[in-house]
N, C-alpha and C positions, 0 to 999 in steps of 0.2 A: 466168711465161711464159718459154719458151726462145726463143732466136734460132736459126733454121735456118741453120747455118753454111755449108751447101752452096749456099745461094742468094746468098751474099755474094761480092763481088769481093775480090781480094787486099788492095786498099787499105781496103775496109770492114772486113775481118778485122783488119788491123793497127790500125785505129782503135777496135776494141772495148775497152771498159774491162776491166781485170783483174777477174776474178770474175764476169763475165757468164755467165749460164746459157745453154748452147747445146745444140742437138740436131743429130744428123747425119742429115739427110733428114727427110721428113715424119713417119715413125714410128721413127726410128733411136735410137741410144744417146744418153743425156743426160749432160751433164757441165758442168764449170766451166772457162771459158776462162782460161788462164794467160799467154798471150802468143805472140808470133811471134819465133823466133830470128833472128839476123842472117843465117842461111842460108836463111830463108824457111819453116822447119818450124813448123807451127802446133802449139802445145802445149795439150792439154786434159786435165784430170783427169776421166776418165770415171767415172760413178757405178758402184758395185758392185765397183770394184777394191779388194781387201782391203788392199793396201799403203798406201792413203790413210789408214788408221787409225793408222799409225805416223808420228809427227811427224818423225822423221829422214828417212823416204822422201819425205814431202810436201815437206819443206824442200829436198831434193835436186831434186825435180821442179820446184819454183819457181825454184831457182837455174839449172837447165838452161834454163828458158824465157827467162831474162834474158840468156843469153850469145849 
């Protein structure tokens, strides 16, 4: 089951564990929560993005989420 990220406050989003399955809205895109950057940007690896099959790209996205 996914967490509807649009229904969460900023504090609740920041508290989500890495790897939580999320959905954007009631019937929106699904993905994996990677974190919240120091700038407040929420980073999610959305399902269906072809780049996620490449370990180097996924590694860069995860590093981006942690900065």
